[in-house]
TORFI-509319 format. One record per residue: z, y, x of N, C-alpha, C, O, CB in turn. Coordinates in steps of 0.1 Angstrom, whole numbers, plus 5000, padded with zeros to 4 digits. Each point is the difference from the previous one (the first is absolute). Glycine has a CB too. Example, Ala and Ser with C-alpha at 12.3 -4.5 7.8 and 13.67 -1.06 7.14 Angstrom:
2
507849435132500050124991500050125009500750005010500549884971498150235015500050115009500850114992500150115005497749835007
This chain:
271
272820864113499449904992499849944988500850044991499849965023498249914981499649994985501349984991501250005003496449885003501950094981500549994984500249865004500349964989498350214992501549745027500249914999501349965005500849964992497150045006502250035018500950025003501050024996500949924999497950105008501150194986501250024995501049934988501249994999497550195011500049774978501049914999500549865005501250014999498450144987500249785015500549945007501450035008501149945002496750014994501750125006501850075012500750084989501249994998497750115031500050004960501849984984499849965000498950035005502250054983498849775005500749894995500349925010499949884999499150134981501450065032501049905007501650125004501149975004496349825011502250324982501050094995500949964991501250034999497550105005500649804990500450014981500349834999501049994992496750244995502249725015500549824999500450015015501249964998496949884983501850185032500549945015499249915008499049974994503150034996498049965022499149935001500049854996498949935002500950255011501349764980500449834997499050044988500749994990502349905017496050144989499550004981498449925013499350075007502150254965498549635027498349955009499150114993500650054990499449625013498650384998498750095002499249915002499849945011500950254996498549794975498949905008498250134999499750114995501849554993498250295016498650074992498649875002499749905006501150425003498949784983499049934989498750064999499850094991502049854996496949995024499150104995498549934985499349904997501550245035499349954967499250044983498149965012498950014995503550314983497749665036498449985001499949865004499049945002500450315006501749724993500449795007499349934993499649905006502750084998497250044982499349914995498650015005499349915004502350074977498250125018497350065003500549975009499950125001498250114989502549725023500349945013498649915007499549995011503250014978497049934996499449835006498250084995498949934998503949774992497250375010498550064997499850055012500750075008499250014968498449855024499249975009499350155003500050114994499849634998499550235019499850155013498850104993499650125002500949705026498950074964498050054995500850104988499550114996498049595006504050244990500250084987500950125006499950114994500149674986501150215034500750125001499650025008500149915008501450084985497750135011499450015008499250175000498949995006501249704993500050355000498550164994499749955010500449945010499950334979497949835001499150025010499750165012499150095002500149714979501850175022499850145011500349985013500649895002500150254982499149925026500150015016500949865002500950024991499150285014500349604999500549915008501850055003501049954996496149995014502750175000500350015003501950094995501149985005496049935005502650164980500750024990500949854994501350004998496750224998501449725002501749844997500349985011501149945002498249884981500050235031500349965017500850095003500150015013497749904997502950174985500550105009501050054989501150045005496650045011502249924972500950064985500249894990501050034993498050205008500449664996500549874992499150054987500349984988502649945022496250144992499350034986499449914994499149945007500550234999500549784985499449884991501250014984500950074997498149735031500550104966500149974987501849895002500249905006496250124986504350055001501449955002499749954985499249914998502750255023498749904966500049984988501849994999500949985008496449904990502950164983501250024997500249944989499049974993501250215019501549804982500049894992500349845004499849904993498950264998501649855018500349804999500649964998499849884996499750075014502050114990500149914991500149994991500649894996499850085013498950144978499849924991498849884997499649894995501750315001498249955017498749754997500249944999499949924991499050015017502050065006500249835005501249944988500349885001499350175030501250054957501149894993498449994991499549894999504150195000495850014997499550014980498349825006499749924990500650564996499049495028499849955003499949845002499149915000501050315000501949795004500849864998500850034985500649924993500050015038499450124969500849984983498949924989500449924992501050365011496749774998499649994995499149825001499549924993501150375005499849725018499449875000501249824994499849894997498450295028503649944977500549904992500349994980500749954992500350065036497650074973500449984983498849994997499650054990502250095003497349775014498849935002500149835004499349914998499950355009502449745001500249935006499349925012499849875001501250184980498650035026498549935010501450095010501050064998494949944991503249975024500450095016498550065003498849975000503449855014498950314989499250134998498949995012499250095001502950064988497949765019498750025012498949854996499349945009502750205015498149824960499449974994499050074987499249944994502349935018499050304988499750074996498550145003499850045011502649824985497150164996499350145003500850094995500949944994497150005005502250195000501750114998499550125000500250055011501949825003497150224977499950104999501450074987500149984988497149965025503850154997500750124997500050104998499750075009500749844996499950124985500250204997500950074996500050064989498549925006502450025014501250125002499350104992498950015006502349955019498850114966500350114993501150084996500849994991497849895005501350225012501250114993499650125005498850035002503349844999498750215000499350105005499950045018499650085008501149984967499649905023499649895015498749885001500349924991502450105012496349945002499649884994498949965011499450075008501349984965499249815022499449945012499649864996500349974989501050165027497849784993499149894990499849945015499550055010499050074961502149725025499949935018499849855001501149944998500750245011497449754992498849885002500449935010499750025012498350094980503149754996501049975010499349824996499949964989502850285011496649665017499749905000500949975004501050075002497249944998501549825002501149895007501550065004500649975010497149905001502850274977501050005005499850085011500850025009500049794980498250225011500150175011499050134995499049994993501449845030499950254982499750154990498350025010499949985012503450174981495849894998498749975008500050145002500550055010498149734981500850305000499850114999502650094994501249954999494449954991503250325007501050004993499450184996499450095007502849695005498150234976499650154997500350105011499150045008501349904967500750115027500750075010500049985010500149895005501050144985498750065016498749965018501450055012500849915000495750234990504049985019500250065009501250064991500949925001496750095014502750114976500350014989500349974984499049994992500450075025501449924980500250024981498950094994500350034988502349985013496150055003499350114994498449874998499150014992502550295022498449624993499349914995499649964991500849984992499750025018497949954986500449894992499750104973499450084993503449775045497750084963500050034990500450204990500450105006500149595004499150314977500550135004500949974995500049894995498650255008502849984996501649935001500350154991499350084995501349735033500850174973500750104986500150225005500150114995502249584996497450245024499650145007499249985007499350115000502349985000497849835008499349975010498549984993499549974989502749945026497150144999498250024996500249845003500449964989497950335023501649584996499849854998498450105014499750115005501649684956498150085038499149995012499450104989499950024988499949725029499650355001498150084996499550075008500750085006499649964974498849965022498750035004501350115018501050064997496349964967502249975049501150015006498950215000500650105002501049555017497250364978499650125004500150104984499450104996498949775029502950044970500550134992500850104999500150114994499249785000501449985016501450105010499450085007500950085003500949775001496850185004499850145013499750084982500450104996498049815040500549984953499150154998501650084993500050125003496449794988504950065000500650074999500850095009500250114997499349764989501050075025500250055009498850144999500350104993500949645020498250264990498650105002499650094988499550115002499549705013501650114968499850154998501050095000500050135002498549814985503249935010501050115001500350055010501149965001499549964985499250155025500350065008501949975010500549955011497250204971502849925005501350025004500849874997501250024998498550254999500049605002500749915003499949865009499249915001501050214981500849905024500349915015500449844994500249934991501050325026498649764994499549795002501549964993499849904992498650035038503150114970500849974988500050044987500949944993500050045022498250124980499950024993499449914989500549964989499750215026498049794991499549944998500449814992499849934990499250315029502149744998500749954994501049924993500549885001498250215006501650024983500950084988499649964985500549974989499650255026498749804991498850064995499849864988499850014988499250165037501149714986498749894994501549914995500149954989496850035032504250034990501249904996500250074984499949954989501450005040499050134973500850114983499450034997500450114997501149975003497249924995499350074991498949965000499050075004502150094997498949754995498649945003499749894991499550064991500750005033499849824972500249904993499849994986499450104995501749875022499349944974499950044986500750214998499850074990500749585002500050385015500950064991498350195008499350084994505249705004495850205013498050025003499150024986499550084993500549735028500250134980498249964991500650034983499250064992499449665027502350264978500450024986501150094996500649994989498749795010501050355013500650065002500650044986499650074991499249955032502449884980500950034988501349945006500950084996497449914982502249905029500849935007499949875004499049934996501950194994500249815022499949935011500349854993500149895006500650315015499749824959501149894999498549994986499250074994504649985018496749784992498749974990499850044990498950044996501249815010501750164983500649924990499050214995499250024991504149695016497250385002499250104995498350035001499450104998502949965005497549835002497950065002500049864984499450004989499150055053502549864962499049894985499850094983499250004991502349735021499950344991500450084987498750074996499449974990503250085017496950085005499150065003499149924999499250084996501650065016498449704987499349974997499449994987499050034995501849935023500249984979500249974983499450114995498949994995503449905005498550255001500150154993497750005005499350104999504950085010495449694996498450095003499650055014498950025005501550104972501149905030499650135017499049955003500149875000501950185014496849994989498949955009500149955012499149925004500050204986502149935020500650005013500349895001499549915006501150294996500749804989501149894998498749914996499649955010503250174980496749865000498849845006499350005003499249924995501050004997499450175018499849985016500649965004499949875002499450235002501749975001501049945011500249854999500249955011501050264989498949674988500449944993498849955003500149895005501750204980497249945015499149915004499049965010499249915003501450144981500050095022499949945016501349935007499649945010498750264995502549784993501049915003499549844996499949905007501950304990498049824991499549864994498549915016499849905005500750244957498950005037498649975001500049935017499549915006499350334974502549905023500249915018501049905004500149965011499450234997501249774983500549934996499649815004500549915006499850334979498549795006499049865000499049995012499649905005500550104969499550135029499450035012500449875017499549925008500850394976501149765012500949905016500449854995500349915008501450335002498349744973499649884999499149934996500249894995501150155007497550015000498849945004499949965011499749885003499450234986501550045023499849945013500149925003499249915005500950204999501949914992500349865008499949814994500549905005501250325005497249784976500149944997499049885014500249895005500750264968497949995029499849945011499649985014499049975007501150034977501450055021500949995006500449865001499649905006500950334989500349794998500549874996498949825002500249885003501150344979497649905014499149794993499949954988499549894996501450035020499850194976500949974984501150004998500849985009498149924987501550124991501250024995500649934993499249954992500450195010501849824997500849904990501150054992500450004988499249855028500650184993501450164993499650165002499350055009502949805001498250184984500650175000500950044988500249974989497750115021502550004999501950064997500050105000499450065008501849825003499650204977499950134992501850055007500949974993497049954978502450175043501150034995500750165001499250095001500849655004501550304994500250065008499850144981499749964989499549875046501150304968500150094982499049964999499949904993501150325005497349855008498849944991499749914997499449994989500050105014501049825006499649864996500749904993499549904995499650155023502550004982500549974989500049984984500349904993500150175023499250044983500750124988498450054996499950074990503050055023496349864993498850054990498949984996499250065007501550034999499049864988499549894991498549955001499349905001502450184984498250105011498650034996498950005022498849985003502650244962499949825044498750045011499749814997498949964996501950325031500549624974499849935002498349914992499049985008503850094999497249914986499649974986498150145008499149984991504649954982496050125032498950145004499449895010498949955001502550344998500249665013499549935012499149894996498849975002503350095011498949884979499349804999498949994991499449904999502849985002497550284990498849974991499150055010499150084996501749934978499249985039498550085006500349825013499349985010500650484989500949474998500249945007499349814987500649895000501850365017496949774980499849894987498749895009499749894997500950324975498849875038498949905016500649935003499549915006499550215007502649874984500849935015500649874991500849925004500250345015498349744964501449934992500850044998500449954989499449935016501250234999500750104995500550034983499650114997499149955024501849894972500349974982501950075001500949955007497049734985502150445001501249994997500450004992499049994993501050045018501149984978501249974987499850124990501250024996500949855021497250214979500550154999501549964993500049884998497450274998502949875004501849964988500649965012500650095006498949774967500449985031500850005012499850105010501150035004499049744992499050325010500450105012500550164994500650085007497549785011501350164966501150114995501549995002500850095002497649934981501849845015501850015002500849975011501250004999498649954983499650025026499949985009500350095007499050075003499949784992502650215011500550115004502050074996500950004991495950025005503150015013501350115006500949825002500749944992499350424989499449615032500649915011499749844987500849924996501650295022496349794978499849864993499449965011499650095007500249924967500149835032499149915007499449914995500649914995500450135019497749964988499249924993498849935005499750025012501150114973498449805008498450004999499750064988500749964990498949845023499350304985499550084995497849965001499150074996504050115012496949695000498449994995500349824992500949915001497250295026501049814966500049894986499549835011499949995012498850254959501249695020499849875007498649975005499849885003502050034983497350165015499150004996499450135015499050045006501749864962500350115033499750095015499949945010500849935005500350224990497249895009500249925014501150065013500549935009496850004987503050245001501149975015501350034989499950014988498650135042502749864976501050014996500750195004500350075010499649594993500050344983500650135003501450054995500250014988497550035014503449995007502050114996500250105002500050085010501049804995499550114982501450145006501349965009501049964995498550154982500349925036501349974999500850075015500050005012499249764970501650295005501150125004500850005015500849925003499650064971499250155037500249975013501649995004500950054994496850075011502649795010501750035001500049995010500749905003500650044982498350105025499550115013501649955003500049885004497850394990503149765006501749985004500249815002501049965007500150324972498349625016499949875001499249965012500249895004500050094973498850125033500349965009500550125015499850005012498649804973502550295005500050065013501750014996500850105001496350065007503149734989501449905007499949855002500949925001500550244988497349845010499749895004501049945009499949885005497950194991
């Protein structure tokens, strides 16, 4: 019996069969991705026989903040090209056009995409086999554990997976903490650039989740390298858009509307 089934049965034992239970799939919002976006370039039989493909995650969050951005702009979501950045201890970035997901950074599992608190994010697959050959005693499970729980911000900084700890160290001049932040901002910017090409333009950029909502320096670092798109943020507004505040941080001259929107996954879970 899988963990999901055990959870459902445990709730039945506590609340009885009279209380309805609803399953919400975190991947469902990404089901509109075209095949060219969700397929991996490995032998096709693995897709046919084992359904190995990109699924994406944080779907309820991306769905909520994209719809909320459209509401704040007073526009129809179907008329917007939006990139949503869910940045937390787990992070993903999604490209949305015509109200549909065109691509997203997480893949078969949440390990893919940008570096995260303890996850490596995208890397050359040969790194995995190279490490396996160096560390003779590491099993596939050991390597999976290393990539999921000992990498990312923690692996680079050597300090913590908590960005607040890394920020404190970076402010005190710790070179590896600074590198971790530089890498994070670079990777976010790179995905935004890629997805702007996928969408053939960009109307709206959204930051959400723990880091996206509460780390103005990360938002500023990303937007600084998006000036070629006409992105311009108000530094004072950005610095004060934290702790649950919602609003636009771009200036009136910006060609792209940039928002900070606290996520509300439960709204669509209960919808």
